[in-house]
C-alpha positions in Angstrom: 107.1 52.4 117.3 103.5 52.2 118.5 101.2 54.6 116.7 99.8 56.0 119.9 103.2 56.4 121.6 104.9 58.9 119.2 107.4 61.3 121.0 106.0 64.8 121.2 107.2 68.1 122.6 105.2 69.8 125.3 104.0 72.5 123.0 102.7 70.0 120.5 100.4 68.2 122.9 97.3 68.5 120.8 98.4 67.3 117.4 96.4 64.4 116.0 96.4 62.4 112.8 93.9 60.1 111.1 94.3 57.7 108.2 91.3 56.4 106.3 92.1 53.2 104.2 89.3 53.3 101.7 88.2 51.3 98.6 89.4 54.0 96.2 92.0 55.9 98.1 94.1 56.2 101.3 94.1 59.6 103.0 96.0 61.1 105.9 95.1 64.3 107.7 97.3 65.8 110.4 95.6 68.5 112.6 96.2 70.7 115.5 93.5 71.3 118.1 91.9 74.7 118.5 89.5 76.2 121.0 86.0 74.9 121.2 86.9 71.4 120.0 87.8 72.3 116.5 91.1 72.0 114.6 93.2 73.4 111.8 94.7 71.1 109.2 98.5 71.0 109.1 98.9 68.7 106.2 97.0 66.2 104.1 98.2 63.3 101.9 96.3 61.1 99.5 97.2 57.9 97.6 94.7 56.7 95.0 95.5 53.1 95.6 92.3 51.4 94.4 92.5 48.6 96.9 88.9 47.7 96.0 89.2 47.5 92.3 87.5 44.3 91.0 86.5 43.4 94.6 82.8 43.1 93.5 83.7 40.3 91.1 86.8 38.7 92.7 86.0 39.0 96.4 89.7 40.0 97.0 91.8 43.1 97.3 93.5 44.2 94.1 97.0 42.5 94.2 98.8 45.4 92.5 97.2 47.9 94.9 98.3 46.0 98.1 101.9 46.9 97.8 101.1 50.5 96.8 98.8 50.8 99.8 101.4 49.4 102.3 104.0 51.9 100.9 101.5 54.7 101.3 100.9 53.7 104.9 104.6 53.7 105.6 105.0 57.2 104.1 101.9 58.6 106.0 103.2 57.2 109.3 106.5 59.0 108.7 104.7 62.2 107.9 102.7 61.9 111.2 105.9 61.1 113.1 107.5 64.2 111.6 104.7 66.4 112.9 105.0 64.8 116.3 101.4 63.9 116.6 100.0 62.9 120.0 97.7 60.2 118.6 97.4 58.5 115.2 94.4 56.4 114.4 93.9 54.3 111.3 90.5 53.1 110.1 89.6 50.7 107.3 86.2 50.9 105.5 84.3 48.9 102.9 87.1 47.1 101.0 88.8 45.8 104.2 85.3 44.9 105.6 84.4 42.8 102.6 87.6 41.3 101.1 88.4 37.8 102.0 92.1 38.9 102.4 91.2 42.0 104.4 92.4 40.5 107.7 95.7 39.5 106.0 96.2 43.0 104.7 95.7 44.4 108.2 98.2 41.8 109.6 100.8 42.9 107.0 100.2 46.5 107.8 100.7 45.9 111.5 103.9 43.8 110.8 105.4 46.0 108.1 104.4 49.5 109.1 103.6 49.2 112.8 100.1 50.6 112.2 97.0 48.9 113.7 94.0 49.3 111.3 90.6 49.4 112.9 88.1 48.0 110.4 84.9 49.9 111.2 81.4 48.8 110.4 79.1 50.6 107.9 77.1 51.9 110.9 80.2 53.3 112.5 81.2 54.9 109.2 77.8 56.5 108.8 77.9 57.9 112.4 81.3 59.5 111.8 80.1 61.1 108.6 77.0 62.4 110.3 79.0 63.7 113.2 81.0 65.7 110.8 77.9 67.1 109.1 76.2 67.9 112.4 79.2 70.0 113.5 79.3 71.9 110.2 75.7 72.5 109.2 72.6 74.0 110.9 70.3 71.1 111.0 67.7 72.3 113.5 64.1 72.1 112.3 65.1 70.1 109.2 64.6 66.6 108.0 67.8 65.7 106.2 69.4 62.8 104.3 73.2 62.6 104.7 75.0 60.4 102.2 78.7 59.5 102.2 79.7 57.9 98.9 82.9 55.9 98.9 84.5 53.6 96.5 82.8 50.5 97.7 79.7 51.6 99.6 77.3 54.5 100.3 76.1 55.1 103.8 72.8 57.0 104.1 71.6 58.6 107.3 68.0 60.0 107.8 67.8 62.5 110.6 65.5 65.0 112.1 67.7 67.9 113.2 70.7 66.3 114.9 68.8 63.1 115.8 69.5 60.1 113.6 66.3 58.3 112.6 67.7 55.5 110.5 70.9 54.4 108.8 71.1 52.5 105.5 74.3 50.8 104.4 74.3 50.2 100.6 76.8 48.6 98.2 76.7 51.6 96.0 80.3 52.6 95.7 81.7 54.6 92.8 84.5 52.0 92.2 82.2 49.0 92.7 79.5 50.3 90.3 82.1 51.2 87.7 83.5 47.6 87.9 80.1 46.1 87.5 78.5 48.3 84.9 80.9 50.8 83.3 84.2 49.2 82.4 84.4 48.3 78.7 80.7 49.2 78.1 79.2 51.8 75.8 77.5 54.3 78.2 75.8 56.1 75.3 73.5 53.2 74.8 72.4 50.3 76.9 75.3 50.3 79.4 74.1 53.5 81.1 70.5 52.1 81.5 71.9 49.0 83.2 74.0 51.2 85.5 70.9 53.3 86.5 68.8 50.2 86.9 71.4 48.6 89.1 71.6 51.7 91.4 67.8 51.9 91.6 67.6 48.2 92.5 70.0 48.6 95.4 68.3 51.7 96.7 64.9 49.9 96.7 66.5 46.9 98.4 68.4 48.7 101.1 66.4 51.8 101.6 62.9 50.4 101.1 61.2 51.6 104.4 61.5 55.4 104.6 60.5 56.7 108.0 60.6 60.4 106.9 61.1 62.4 103.7 64.1 64.7 103.8 64.0 68.4 102.8 67.6 68.3 101.6 70.4 65.9 100.8 73.8 66.6 102.3 76.6 64.8 100.6 80.2 64.0 101.7 82.9 62.1 99.8 85.0 62.7 96.7 82.1 62.1 94.3 80.1 65.0 95.8 83.0 67.4 96.0 84.0 66.6 92.4 80.4 67.1 91.3 80.3 70.5 92.9 83.6 71.6 91.5 82.5 70.7 88.0 79.2 72.6 88.4 81.1 75.6 89.9 83.6 75.5 87.0 80.8 75.5 84.4 79.1 78.5 86.0 82.3 80.4 86.7 81.9 80.2 90.4 85.3 78.7 91.4 85.8 81.5 94.0 82.9 80.3 96.1 83.5 78.0 99.2 82.9 74.4 98.6 81.3 73.6 101.9 77.5 74.2 101.7 77.6 74.8 98.0 74.1 74.0 96.7 73.3 72.0 93.5 69.8 71.3 92.1 68.6 67.9 90.9 68.3 69.4 87.4 72.0 70.4 87.5 73.0 66.9 88.6 71.0 65.4 85.7 72.5 67.7 83.1 76.0 67.0 84.3 75.4 63.3 84.3 74.1 63.4 80.8 77.1 65.4 79.7 79.6 63.0 81.4 78.2 59.8 80.1 78.3 61.0 76.5 82.0 61.8 76.7 84.7 59.3 75.8 86.8 58.2 78.8 89.8 60.2 77.7 87.8 63.4 77.2 86.4 63.1 80.8 89.9 63.7 82.1 89.8 67.2 80.7 86.5 68.3 82.2 87.0 71.5 84.2 86.8 70.9 88.0 87.4 67.1 87.7 90.5 65.5 89.0 91.9 63.1 86.3 92.4 60.3 88.8 88.6 60.2 89.3 87.6 60.5 85.6 87.0 56.7 85.2 84.6 56.4 88.2 82.8 59.8 88.0 79.9 58.6 85.8 79.0 55.9 88.3 79.5 58.3 91.2 77.2 61.0 89.8 74.7 58.4 88.8 74.5 57.3 92.4 73.9 61.0 93.5 71.1 61.2 90.9 69.6 58.0 92.1 69.7 59.2 95.7 67.9 62.4 94.8 65.2 60.5 92.9 64.8 57.9 95.7 64.4 60.5 98.5 62.5 63.0 96.3 64.8 65.9 97.1 65.6 68.8 94.7 68.4 70.3 96.7 71.9 69.0 97.3 74.3 70.6 99.7 78.0 69.6 99.5 80.2 68.9 102.5 83.9 69.0 101.9 84.7 66.9 104.9 83.4 63.5 106.1 84.5 60.3 107.8 88.1 61.5 108.6 86.7 64.8 110.0 84.2 62.9 112.2 87.1 60.7 113.4 89.3 63.7 114.2 86.5 65.4 116.0 85.8 62.3 118.1 89.5 62.1 118.9 89.6 65.7 119.9 86.6 65.4 122.1 88.1 62.4 123.9 91.6 64.0 124.2 90.2 67.3 125.6 87.6 65.6 127.8 84.7 67.4 126.2 82.3 64.7 125.1 79.0 66.2 124.2 77.3 64.2 127.0 79.0 63.4 130.3 79.7 59.7 129.8 79.9 59.1 133.6 76.3 60.3 134.1 73.8 58.1 132.3 70.9 60.1 133.8 72.1 63.3 132.3 72.7 61.6 129.0 69.2 60.3 128.9 67.6 63.6 130.0 69.5 65.6 127.4 68.5 63.3 124.6 64.9 63.3 125.7 64.8 67.1 126.0 66.4 67.5 122.6 63.6 65.4 121.2 60.9 67.6 122.9 59.9 64.9 125.5 57.6 66.0 128.4 60.2 65.2 131.0 57.7 65.4 133.9 55.5 62.8 132.4 58.5 60.6 131.3 60.0 60.6 134.8 56.6 59.7 136.3 56.2 56.8 134.0 59.8 55.7 134.7 59.2 55.9 138.5 56.0 53.9 138.3 57.6 51.3 136.0 60.5 50.8 138.4 58.1 50.4 141.3 56.2 47.7 139.5 59.6 46.1 138.4 60.9 46.0 142.0 57.9 44.1 143.2 57.9 41.6 140.2 61.6 41.1 139.6 61.7 37.7 141.2 58.5 36.5 139.5 59.8 37.5 136.1 63.4 36.4 136.6 64.5 39.9 136.0 67.8 41.5 137.1 69.1 44.9 138.2 70.5 45.3 134.7 66.9 44.9 133.3 65.8 47.7 135.7 68.3 50.0 134.1 67.0 49.2 130.6 63.4 49.7 131.7 64.2 53.1 133.3 65.9 54.3 130.2 63.1 53.0 127.9 60.5 54.7 130.0 62.2 58.1 129.9 62.8 57.8 126.2 59.6 56.2 125.0 58.2 59.4 123.5 61.3 60.7 121.7 59.6 59.7 118.5 57.3 62.7 118.9 60.1 64.6 117.2 59.1 63.0 113.9 55.3 62.6 114.3 52.7 61.5 116.8 50.8 58.7 115.1 53.8 56.3 114.8 56.0 57.8 117.4 56.7 54.4 119.1 58.4 53.2 115.8 60.3 56.5 115.5 61.4 56.1 119.1 62.9 52.7 118.3 65.1 54.2 115.5 66.1 57.3 117.3 67.2 55.4 120.4 69.0 52.7 118.4 71.0 55.4 116.6 71.5 57.7 119.6 74.9 56.4 120.8 74.0 57.4 124.4 77.1 57.5 126.5 77.3 54.8 129.1 75.3 52.3 127.0 76.7 49.5 124.9 75.1 48.8 121.4 73.4 45.7 122.7 71.8 47.7 125.6 70.6 50.4 123.2 69.0 47.7 121.0 67.1 46.4 124.0 66.1 49.8 125.2 64.9 50.7 121.7 62.8 47.6 121.5 61.2 48.1 124.9 60.3 51.7 124.0 59.1 50.5 120.6 56.4 48.3 122.2 55.2 50.7 124.9 52.2 51.1 122.7 50.8 49.7 119.5 51.0 46.1 118.5 52.7 43.6 120.8 56.1 42.1 119.8 56.0 39.7 116.9 58.6 37.5 115.3 57.8 38.9 111.9 59.0 42.4 113.1 62.6 42.8 111.9 63.7 44.6 115.0 62.3 41.9 117.3 63.4 38.8 115.4 67.0 40.0 115.5 67.0 39.4 119.2 68.0 36.2 120.9 65.2 34.1 122.5 66.3 35.2 126.0 66.3 38.9 125.0 62.9 38.5 123.3 61.5 37.3 126.6 63.1 40.2 128.5 61.6 42.7 126.0 58.1 41.2 126.3 58.1 41.5 130.1 59.7 44.9 130.3 57.6 46.4 127.5 54.5 45.0 129.3 55.5 46.7 132.5 56.2 49.9 130.6 52.7 49.8 128.9 51.1 49.6 132.3 53.2 52.4 133.8 52.3 54.6 130.8 48.6 53.8 131.4 48.9 54.8 135.1 49.8 58.4 134.0 47.6 58.5 130.9 46.2 61.8 132.1 49.7 63.3 132.3 48.7 64.7 135.8 50.9 62.5 138.0 47.9 61.7 140.2 49.2 58.2 141.0 51.7 58.3 143.8 52.8 54.7 143.7 51.8 51.2 142.6 51.3 48.5 145.2 51.6 44.9 143.8 50.1 41.8 145.4 51.0 38.4 144.0 48.7 35.3 144.2 49.1 32.0 142.5 46.7 32.8 139.6 46.4 36.6 139.8 48.5 39.7 140.2 46.8 42.8 141.6 48.1 46.3 141.1 46.7 49.1 143.3 47.2 52.7 142.2 47.7 54.9 145.2 46.1 58.3 144.8 44.1 60.9 146.8 41.2 60.7 144.4 40.1 57.9 142.0 42.4 58.4 138.9 39.7 57.2 136.6 41.4 58.0 133.3 44.6 56.3 134.4 42.9 53.2 135.7 40.9 52.9 132.5 44.1 53.2 130.4 46.0 50.7 132.5 43.2 48.1 132.3 43.2 48.5 128.5 46.9 47.6 128.5 46.6 44.5 130.7 46.7 41.8 128.0 50.4 41.9 127.1 51.3 41.8 130.8 49.0 38.8 131.4 50.7 36.9 128.5 54.2 37.8 129.6 53.7 36.9 133.2 51.1 34.1 132.8 48.6 35.4 135.3 45.4 37.4 135.3 45.9 41.1 136.2 43.5 43.1 138.4 43.8 46.9 138.7 42.3 48.9 141.5 42.4 52.2 143.2 43.9 52.5 146.7 42.9 55.6 148.7 46.1 57.4 149.6 44.5 59.2 152.5 43.6 55.9 154.1 47.0 54.5 153.3 48.8 57.4 155.0 47.2 56.5 158.3 48.7 53.0 158.1 52.3 52.4 159.0 54.1 50.4 156.3 57.4 50.2 154.6 58.3 52.4 151.7 58.9 50.9 148.3 62.3 51.7 147.0 62.4 53.1 143.5 
């Protein structure tokens, strides 16, 4: 039976299920849709299969865990079928991404259980976790770090409000770090120092360039919920809700010191800690402590949901036809994103209009296509979204915000190009030493150079933010390109700004650039064709 074609009664039309095949455990959640795109949980199932045990050293899935995992998947599918779910989706995360026999496991799952496992990237995993947090916490006006700790990896999202600034995928899983540093070692002495050193090393390596400093850390995953439950038990606060429970860095440090000094068997009896997590909890809490030190935050808020919740919310939005942004309308998607970032839409639209005018007259000269025009228009309207973070380096922030925006109607490759074009609307020109630029193919690098050069000029032609320039008329000669800014009065500030930005254009198009004013009043008296924008 196909997992998406399960029989359902008419009154059960909005029952959905999600299975997460993780490094430490496999989890099922079955839910029923409610109003406003939310849901209520009908049942949950968990199997601590430990697929990723010893993966860090062997490169393969744990042989004993494979059969347990396949049996768990059979059982979970039966449960979902019993609840007559409308749609069942199965995702695989770190262990299946990394293991050499991950594809073989997915093949066996398909053959033996009928379940198709979608192995998602670390970036996709991070976005699902953040989507869950954004729907559960008030993020407006805050810089936040969201961390999802799994068995094999930790995904970290830096965001300003609901806008993702950057994503870091690290190999800091609770199971992985236990395998590498904890098993068979004395944590009361040098073993613990090696664990902390290993965590710090990975955080410096994968999260070395911090674009912003968060006010709070929000954590999802079993490590965070276990940590909160232990703190709550120690303080006699077990009647408080788990979601949003706040823990200080000092409390994390005290708990970690207590846990690492306990013998492994004694950890199983710690109040608030599930016995099946006792062997990996020291590594997990050490990761939390490392995150709080790295991001210099003193407050941790716990989220009791995460990737599965993000997946279910995504499925509900799709099934109920309520995507946050109308996917059929790219213009609305761009405008909403720009407005949420505080962009001056009047200025952004003027820059986009002038950029597209220049583009239309130069497309043949630059071997540019209609698809390039779409990228330029989007980049022009979104070039200033980085103001959400700060002014001085807003072009760099714009790159990260656009790259992580997941704008409807755009593929990831298009978003990467739009982000690069916006990145170079000001500041230094594209260089191969820039990580974001060197990832592009040679062809795409040339596209970015030309489109960013046009965008720089268009921004210069409205440097005054007064929309004085009505249009740009381009004349092409063998050794020179002339751009005439049509305006009722000489737009001196705009002409000055455009001339200062001429050099990247001259390099990209291989011709000298002349910029002049064209009196609109004289032009209106002359019959001539209108430039399409």
